[in-house]
N, C-alpha and C positions, 0 to 999 in steps of 0.2 A: 246292253251296249251293242251298238251296231258295228258291222264290219265296214271298213273303208275301201274305197276304190274297187268296187265290184263291177264285173261285166255280166249283164243279164241278157239272155235271149228271150224275148217275149214273142209268143206265137198267138196271134189274134188279129183284131182289127187295128188298122193304122192309127186312127184317132185315139183309141184307148191306149195304145202303145206310147203315143206321144204324150198323153196325159200322165202315164206312168213315168216317163222320162222326166217330165217337169217336176213331178212329186219327189223323185229320188235324187235330183240334181244337188240339193243341199248336202247330201251324204257323199257326194263325189262318185256316185254310181253312174254307169253308162248303160243304156238300153239299146240293143239292136232288135229291130222289128222284122218278123217274118209273118206273112199272111197265109202261107201254105206249108205243108209238111216237108216236101223235098227241099225247098230252099232253107228251111229250118235245120234240116240235117246237115246240109252243106255249111251253114253258118256255124253249127256246133263244131264241125271238124276244123274249119278255118280259124275260128276265134277262140275255141276252147274256153267257154264262159265259166263263171263261178256257179251259175245256176240257170236253169231253164224254167220259164213260167209259161204254161199253156192256159190260155183263157178260152173257156168254152162259151164264148159270148153268144154265138149263134146256135148253140146246141147242135153243132154240126158233126158230121162224121170226120171232118178234117181234124178236129181236135183229138179225137180218139185214134185216128190214123197216125198223127204226129206222136202221140203218147206211145203207141205200140212200137213204132220204129225207134224212137229214142230209147225206150226201155230195152229193146233188142240189142242195142249197142252199149248198154250199161250206163246210160246217162244218170248221174246223180250229182247234186241234188236236183230234184224235179218237183215243181209245185204246180198243181192243177187248180185253177179257179173255176168253179162250176156251181150251178144251182142244183145239180144232180150228183150229190156227194156219195152215192152208193158205189163203193170200191169194186163190187162185183160187176157192175155195168161197165166200169172202166177197165176191168180185167188187169188189175195191177197187183203184183205180189206185195206182201208186207215187207216193207223196208223202211227203216227209220228216216231215211233222207228222201223219201217219196211221200208227199202229202197232198191231200185234197182239202181245199178250203172253200167256203162260200165266196161267190164272186164279189159280193158287196162288203168285203173286209175294208176297214178304214186304213189309211196310209200308214199310220203309226204301227198298227198291228202287222201289216204286211212287211214293213221294214224289220220289225222284231222277228217275225217268222223266217224271212229270208236270211237274216243275220245268223239266227240259230241253226238253220239248215246248212249253211255254208260252214259255220264253225264245226258242226257235228261231222260233216263230210271230211273236212281237213283233219280232224282228230282221228277219224277212222283210217285215213290214208297213212297216217304216221305210224300207227300200230303195226307190229310184225304179223 
């Protein structure tokens, strides 16, 4: 079961972000697109999204920089889409609401993963 009315910050290329927006519109989700790390941080603070998705589309240092900065302020849930799924290279701590997935995940799988991560994060926030 997917979550309704989610706000996603997508960090990556504009065209891919727009494709993601089209794909998730039927679920009532909204995608804000950032192409650099610092604007993504500002968007996180301003919009307080349900989830942040980092797309390592160009295998760039920008994606790792964005990841590092977002983790430093405790952003969860965080989903990283990459062809290089080695968590040691990404230097991320083990956290259930931070996941790395292959870039070419299909839309239905992505919707399910995003929904589950958001649900998990909300459950963890409720617990004392």
